[in-house]
Backbone as CSV, one residue per row, in Angstrom:
resi,resn,N_x,N_y,N_z,CA_x,CA_y,CA_z,C_x,C_y,C_z
1,MET,83.602,132.971,85.996,82.950,132.561,84.970,82.654,133.345,84.084
2,SER,82.816,133.583,83.064,82.527,134.738,82.198,80.955,134.454,81.508
3,ASP,80.613,135.802,81.690,79.402,135.537,80.505,78.925,134.444,79.589
4,THR,80.136,134.799,78.792,79.884,133.938,77.339,80.128,132.537,78.013
5,SER,80.541,131.840,78.831,81.047,130.672,79.488,79.339,130.149,79.684
6,ILE,79.344,131.230,80.711,77.690,130.647,80.907,76.227,130.581,79.917
7,SER,76.751,131.847,78.987,75.847,131.930,77.916,76.029,130.551,77.132
8,SER,77.137,129.652,76.773,76.959,128.872,75.968,76.721,127.720,76.670
9,ASP,76.884,127.422,78.365,76.209,126.347,78.811,74.805,126.658,79.223
10,LEU,74.178,127.697,79.462,72.537,127.890,79.212,72.376,127.387,78.021
11,ASP,72.767,127.772,76.778,72.341,127.178,75.542,72.422,125.896,75.103
12,GLN,73.234,125.364,75.690,73.333,123.748,75.680,72.002,123.144,76.669
13,THR,71.746,123.469,77.665,70.812,123.015,78.549,69.741,123.568,78.195
14,ILE,69.577,124.653,77.312,67.947,124.803,76.332,67.808,124.330,75.561
15,ALA,68.791,123.764,74.853,68.725,122.836,73.466,68.622,121.536,73.747
16,ALA,69.006,120.933,75.010,68.404,119.442,75.384,67.171,119.540,75.841
17,LEU,66.724,120.302,76.775,65.270,120.837,77.079,64.351,120.751,75.899
18,GLN,64.644,121.281,75.252,64.087,121.945,73.947,63.440,120.599,72.989
19,GLY,64.692,119.404,73.061,64.662,118.238,72.605,63.669,116.929,73.447
20,GLY,62.950,117.774,74.476,62.128,116.905,75.265,62.879,115.894,76.298
21,LEU,62.015,116.012,77.711,62.833,115.389,78.753,63.327,113.539,78.356
22,THR,62.417,113.448,77.465,62.455,111.645,77.177,63.666,111.454,76.261
23,SER,64.357,112.602,75.713,65.259,112.744,74.615,66.964,112.429,75.314
24,ILE,66.851,112.835,76.946,67.780,113.260,77.318,68.297,111.777,78.386
25,PRO,69.232,111.096,78.293,69.504,109.704,78.566,70.074,110.395,80.339
26,PRO,69.462,109.105,81.214,69.625,110.197,82.469,71.046,110.096,83.082
27,GLU,71.742,109.460,82.683,73.369,109.650,82.982,73.856,111.489,82.544
28,THR,73.271,111.239,81.344,73.226,112.500,80.621,72.814,113.531,81.470
29,ALA,71.536,113.630,81.825,71.125,114.667,83.049,71.650,114.780,84.254
30,VAL,72.029,113.559,84.634,73.074,113.746,86.135,74.142,114.655,85.911
31,ALA,74.727,114.319,84.697,76.072,115.427,84.498,75.855,116.643,84.281
32,VAL,74.817,116.755,83.607,74.440,118.259,83.203,74.125,119.115,84.759
33,ILE,73.457,118.398,85.375,72.927,118.421,86.845,74.358,119.191,87.641
34,GLU,75.119,117.973,87.835,76.389,118.290,88.782,77.385,119.343,88.185
35,SER,77.275,119.865,86.668,77.943,120.587,86.184,77.423,122.124,86.300
36,TRP,75.985,122.122,86.715,75.315,123.004,86.865,75.606,123.744,88.547
37,GLN,75.623,122.546,89.431,75.449,122.464,90.975,76.945,122.801,91.089
38,GLN,78.202,122.935,90.109,79.434,123.094,90.740,79.392,124.589,90.568
39,LYS,78.797,125.500,89.190,78.856,126.851,89.013,77.818,127.344,89.733
40,LEU,76.568,126.551,90.357,75.780,127.378,91.471,76.345,127.150,92.945
41,GLN,77.271,126.402,93.525,77.302,126.319,94.616,77.313,127.132,95.571
42,GLY,76.384,126.966,96.868,76.172,127.688,97.900,74.731,128.534,97.510
43,THR,74.418,128.110,96.358,73.215,128.961,96.474,71.887,127.915,96.257
44,ASP,70.710,128.450,96.583,69.571,127.546,96.405,69.046,127.033,95.401
45,LEU,69.640,127.647,93.880,69.406,126.467,92.932,70.114,125.357,93.010
46,ALA,71.514,125.674,93.248,72.472,124.576,93.665,71.727,123.163,94.547
47,ASP,71.132,123.690,95.756,70.448,122.659,96.262,69.130,122.343,95.807
48,ASP,68.562,122.843,95.054,67.631,122.469,94.494,67.820,121.017,93.167
49,LEU,69.142,121.553,92.693,69.834,120.557,91.476,70.044,119.574,92.545
50,GLY,70.768,119.090,93.634,70.936,118.276,94.152,69.672,117.640,94.512
51,GLN,68.428,118.040,95.188,67.305,116.977,94.933,66.960,116.392,93.810
52,LEU,67.131,116.751,92.723,66.213,116.543,91.041,67.509,115.453,90.997
53,LYS,68.496,115.613,91.202,69.696,114.315,90.797,69.748,113.390,92.017
54,ALA,69.126,113.526,92.888,68.977,112.356,93.999,67.824,111.602,93.536
55,ALA,66.409,112.651,93.090,65.468,112.001,92.583,65.555,111.140,91.316
56,LEU,66.338,111.591,90.411,66.722,110.855,88.903,67.513,109.529,89.452
57,SER,68.549,110.306,89.927,69.346,108.574,90.663,68.566,107.377,91.451
58,GLY,67.570,108.039,91.947,67.001,107.127,93.129,66.036,106.610,92.272
59,GLY,65.243,106.682,91.524,64.288,106.468,90.217,63.098,106.953,90.852
60,SER,62.542,108.237,91.522,61.987,108.788,92.153,60.779,108.579,91.178
61,ALA,59.526,108.759,91.638,58.487,109.092,90.905,58.044,110.108,90.152
62,SER,57.508,110.485,89.252,57.694,111.546,88.356,56.937,112.647,88.737
63,ALA,55.928,112.418,89.898,55.311,113.413,90.835,56.425,114.253,91.365
64,SER,57.499,113.761,91.977,58.175,114.149,92.626,59.347,114.875,91.753
65,VAL,59.857,114.471,90.584,60.688,115.202,89.686,59.850,116.633,88.944
66,SER,58.514,115.923,88.991,57.895,117.395,88.272,57.675,118.387,89.198
67,SER,57.538,118.171,90.397,57.724,119.194,91.358,59.281,119.803,91.602
68,LEU,60.051,119.294,91.642,61.303,120.192,91.654,61.866,120.366,90.463
69,LEU,61.513,120.151,89.106,61.404,120.945,88.018,60.628,122.142,87.849
70,SER,59.639,122.099,88.283,58.715,123.209,88.548,59.385,124.394,89.335
71,ASP,59.724,123.782,90.621,60.367,124.723,91.202,61.519,125.621,91.090
72,LEU,62.279,124.520,90.680,63.613,124.973,89.707,63.638,125.791,88.447
73,GLY,62.334,125.688,87.794,61.942,126.629,86.731,61.448,128.174,87.857
74,GLU,60.884,128.037,88.739,60.467,129.020,89.131,61.830,130.306,89.491
75,ASP,62.928,129.523,90.136,63.596,129.711,90.992,64.604,130.349,89.893
76,THR,64.822,129.674,88.788,65.769,130.263,87.410,64.907,131.530,86.656
77,THR,63.682,131.517,86.976,63.256,132.582,86.286,63.096,133.749,87.175
78,GLU,63.272,133.424,88.411,63.535,134.757,89.739,64.948,135.448,89.632
79,THR,65.660,134.487,89.556,67.235,134.673,88.623,67.353,135.243,87.861
80,ALA,66.414,135.189,86.697,66.298,136.052,85.630,66.460,137.559,85.871
81,SER,65.782,137.700,86.845,64.962,139.333,86.827,66.552,140.190,87.674
82,SER,67.406,139.386,87.900,68.531,140.173,88.457,69.871,139.938,87.883
83,ALA,69.580,139.164,86.264,70.876,139.025,85.504,70.506,140.186,84.446
84,SER,71.642,140.299,83.719,71.270,141.006,82.338,71.757,140.761,81.408
85,GLY,71.264,141.739,80.148,71.255,141.182,78.819,71.249,139.746,78.404
86,ASP,71.871,138.714,77.641,71.591,137.614,76.953,71.064,136.799,78.175
87,VAL,72.047,136.827,79.199,72.029,135.851,79.894,70.788,136.080,80.508
88,ALA,70.083,137.201,80.979,68.873,137.380,81.535,67.848,136.298,80.477
89,SER,67.572,136.876,79.491,66.689,136.374,78.622,66.959,134.758,78.269
90,LYS,68.268,134.360,78.191,68.070,132.725,78.166,67.840,132.295,79.446
91,LEU,68.133,132.563,81.038,67.702,132.367,82.073,65.828,132.073,81.948
92,GLN,65.277,133.189,81.458,64.107,133.517,81.706,63.862,132.233,80.899
93,GLN,64.328,131.874,79.495,63.697,130.638,78.766,64.205,129.513,79.095
94,LEU,65.275,129.526,79.602,65.318,127.882,80.660,64.297,127.699,81.847
95,GLY,64.127,129.060,82.488,62.959,128.696,83.608,61.629,128.418,83.199
96,GLN,61.374,128.774,81.962,59.872,128.543,81.381,59.800,127.043,80.863
97,LEU,60.926,126.698,80.149,61.391,125.376,79.665,61.373,124.342,81.018
98,LEU,62.029,124.713,82.201,61.965,123.842,83.322,60.530,123.599,84.120
99,SER,59.836,124.884,83.947,58.236,124.671,84.604,57.606,124.183,83.589
100,GLN,57.659,124.317,82.159,56.750,123.652,81.564,57.159,122.214,81.440
101,ALA,58.568,121.597,81.658,58.750,120.010,81.766,58.321,119.387,83.076
102,GLY,58.445,120.373,84.284,57.517,120.062,85.239,55.911,119.834,85.016
103,THR,55.427,120.404,84.480,54.096,120.450,84.268,53.913,119.164,83.427
104,SER,54.765,118.933,82.805,54.511,117.804,81.462,54.595,116.547,82.210
105,LEU,55.174,116.337,83.294,55.148,115.468,84.268,54.108,114.778,85.122
106,MET,53.562,115.821,85.307,51.809,115.455,86.080,50.571,114.488,85.387
């Protein structure tokens, strides 16, 4: 997958999160999660996304979703440190948004 494609996908995900968690329909959230799972197959992030998808699909308590979003935020921010250029800064931004989203549900 090219950096351009990843960058575009990151832009879309960031824009969705900036609109607020409640603005994202559950079906859309699950579709986005599945897309990222395929791209990140075999990584810890893909496993975390699978847990988040299961929590959203199963109607888990917000505390569970909050914890998963916070974990994803931390892992995404860590991943940003090994990325380069525009992708690194977008991963950093996405990590912060995920962490904030997790905190907002507490």
